[in-house]
C-alpha positions, 0 to 999 in steps of 0.5 A: 275658884274655877280657872279662867277658861280658854277657848281654842278655835285654831291651833298654831305651833306653841313656843314658850318665850319668857314664861308665856306662850305664843298665841295658839288660838285665834280667840281667848275667853275670860269667864266668870264663876258666878256671873254668866258674862262671857268676854272674848278677845279675837286676835285675828279681828282684834275684837273684844266682845262682851256677851250677857247670859241672854246671848245679847252682845252688850260691848263690842270693841275693836282693839288698837291696831298695834295688837299683834296677832302673834301676841304672847299669852300669859295666864294671871290670877284674875285673867290674862295678858297678851304681849306684843313681844315681836313689836312694840313690847306693849302688854294688854291685860284683861283682869276680872274684878267683880264676879257675882250672880247679878253683876260682873266687872273687868278691867282692860289695862295697858301699863307703861305704854311707851310715849311714842305709842298711840292706842286707839280702841273703838267702841261699837255703839251697837245701834242702842241708847247711851247715857252719861259722858261729859257735859256739853253745850249741845247736850243731846239725849241719849248721848250716841247722837253727839259728835267728837273729833279727837276730843280731850276728855277732862274738865274744861271750859270749852263746849261747857265741858265743866263736868268731864267724867269718862263714864258711858252706860248703855241700854243693854245693861253695860257701862264703860268707865275710863280712868281719869288719869288716862290721857284720853281723846275721843272720836265719836261719829267722826270718820266712823259713824256708829263708833266711839273711839278711845285714843290714848297718847302722850299729848297736850293737854296731858303730861308729855314729859314722861317716858310712858303712860298708863291706860285703864278702862273698866267694863261693868255688866248687869241685867239692865241699865239700872242695875249696871249703873248701880253697880258703877256707883257701888264699885267705882263712881261712889256716892255723896257723903252728905247733901245740901241744906234743906233751906236751899231746896225749900226756898229759891236762891236769888242771884244778882248775876243775870239781872245786874251782871257786874253793875252792883253796889250797896244800894242796888243789892239792897233794892233787889232784896227789897223788891224780892220780899215786896213781891211775896218771895223769900230765900237765899240771897247771892251776891255775885260778880263784881264785889272785889277791889280787883279779881283775886283780891278777896277783899270787898271794894269799899267804894261799892260796899262801904260797910259790907256787914251793914249791907248783909245785916240789912238783907238779913233783916228783910227776911233772907236768912242766908247769904252767899258770895261768888268766888273764883280761883284766879288773880289778875295781873295788876291786882296788887299787892295780892298778885305779886305776893302769890307770885313770889310765894309760888302760889300760882300754877306755873308751866315747866318754864315757870311761867304762870300767865293764863286767862279767864272770862274777866281777863285778857290773854296772859293777864291772869293766874290760877291759884295752885290748889295742888299745894297744901300751903296754898289750900290753907292760905286760900281757905284762911282768906275765905274765912276772913270774908265770912268773919268780916261780912257775916255772909254764910257761905260761897258760890264757887265758879270755874275750877276746870283744868283748862284755865291753867297755863298749858303744860302745867307743873302741879304738885303731884304725880306727873300722870295726873296733870292737868286734871289733878287741879280740879279735885284739889280746888273742889275738895278745898272749897267744899269744906265751907258747909252745906250752902256750897255750890260748885260748877266743875267736877271730875271724880268728885262724886263723893262731895256733899255739895251742889254741882251747878249746871254751867251757864245757860243761854236764853233761847229755846234751842239745843244751843245751850238753851231751855231743852238742855236744862232737862238733858243736862240734869239727866247727864249729871245724874247719870255720871253720878252727880245727883246733887244738881243745881239748875242754872238760873230761870230764863238763862243768863240773857247774854248778848243783850238777849234776856228771856221773853215772858213765855220763856221765863215761865216755861223755864221756871216750870221745867225747873220745879221738880229739880232740887232747887230754883235760882232766880235772877231775872225776876217775874215782876219785870214782866207783868202781874200774871207772871208774878202770880205764876212764879209764886204758884210754881215756887209754892209747887216746888216747895210742896216737892221739897220733902220728896227732894230731901227724901231722894237726897237721903237715898243718894247719900245712903244708896247712891240713887239719882235724884232726877233719873231719866224716864226709863229708870222705872222700866229699863227695858222700855225702849220708848222711855229710853229716848225721852229727853223732855221729861224727867223723874223726881225719884221713882214716883214723880214724872215731870213733863214741862213744855219746852217749845215756844208757843206750844199750848199742848204736848205729847206725854209718855207714861212708863209702866205703872199707875200714874195720877195726873197732878193737875186733874187727878185722872188715873192712867195706866202705862205704858201709854202716850197722852197725845196733845195733852193741853198745857196752858201757860200757867200749867206744868204737867206732872204725874205721881205713881200710885203705889 
């Protein structure tokens, strides 16, 4: 193996303290044996620069101000360390991890950083396009447009950040991945426009009780963004171990939530099922909030559902082969005897004073508790209660809501390493509930790319704008795929109709069309609440989705075997295409189908971009050769534009 090369530009007097040497140069270089990637650290400018073989700078990071220009250099087996021997004693390590001809990877590490020390590494966004990052309410795409101000980067309720993975990929073919246990806050386009700063510090919501913390982020480099992302899938993010049932793809899911909210009972549930069938539809029936005696009872309210098994049997006899039930991880105060029992047994997340009080959307402040899934006995207890529901009711599986770490009491005391607080609870919850079969859906995620379940987009709002409206249906799909969650369940057609603002007819239809080439369709607002034309369009779009099901299932299989995204962004078929890199209102199904729905109110035409290749218009049969724009492409209300690649 060739040694790591050291480039000298400026020689100082060399001393050898404690086995190392005071910096003799202004710049050190980490090189690779097989890959042509070069990594330079300049002690005077504090710049970490990563350069591809082409000479392109693919990462440029201004390291934290506490890096001493006279730091002590020590060579290691995989790289080198720079120690602030004369100041705070912190150690910066660069360690080579992967070295192949096509892909290189190294880590930037600071272990045992004193809790009083704050590190700030600022990533230059390099005036290029970036993808990934956390799920957001304003889900702009590409993500360099986002703004963060000292933003805690984890799975949390605020800003719809239920999926909080710390992974960013740029168009030059390089990614950054921050370890999930690093206490990370991000500033992006605040104070320093064009930069994304990683601030690490021992502050809430992370653990504040230790004497030190660890920082680790990984940089990968390949020839282009697609190759770099696949390197991250293979080496870091992982891939799902299985996929949802084909039945969830082939036929729609029908939820009681958006149409009825909490106003459900046996009669309403049966009536809804009858309406679905009488209008020519079928699929999976989902019983949402509010079916319990009280929140956390996990026992059916017999005033609303006198005999739940009879209810489910009646639904099944109408033609619904599968039924699922909404579940959450909370117990409200006053939900007795369940709350007191769980409190007495230590089954609720507590803070360091023993207080278990928290809140969620179905409680007031301090009047709920979060089940503590970090304890093995609690996971078994909760799972047994869920199994009892299935045994009693004949229901097939569950829709699991919440799960974000922000629902715990501030400064939680979890059963695990202190440095994993509070994020540990997310994985512990999801891994508990994912065992309930191939109909499971969850909404939160952090480092759980291996789970074989649908990750549902958090609730969308019924509007045409970027404030969690229709455009973000597509951009959230892309964001989830590009942080390693290819099994995406879109939210309900038309959004949730919050604040007494249900979707219009046009919004409902355009939303459905945007959904057609995604893995599954969820209805709750229904087409027959509008008119006969809407019903006919919905039947046609549902049938078109059904025709896409084999392609979706094929891509599911490739997600499991190879980690490929199911719905990648348009640039996926040609990563060098700078126009495709910026497209936010089209998406791919696999590599061979382009969806180009209308997401603008009153629009009956749109511009469509086709990347390199031969593409057949799915509506007209016309053949096009890309790259090219189709300007002012006509799109009547009943049509969704799509194109298939001629191989």
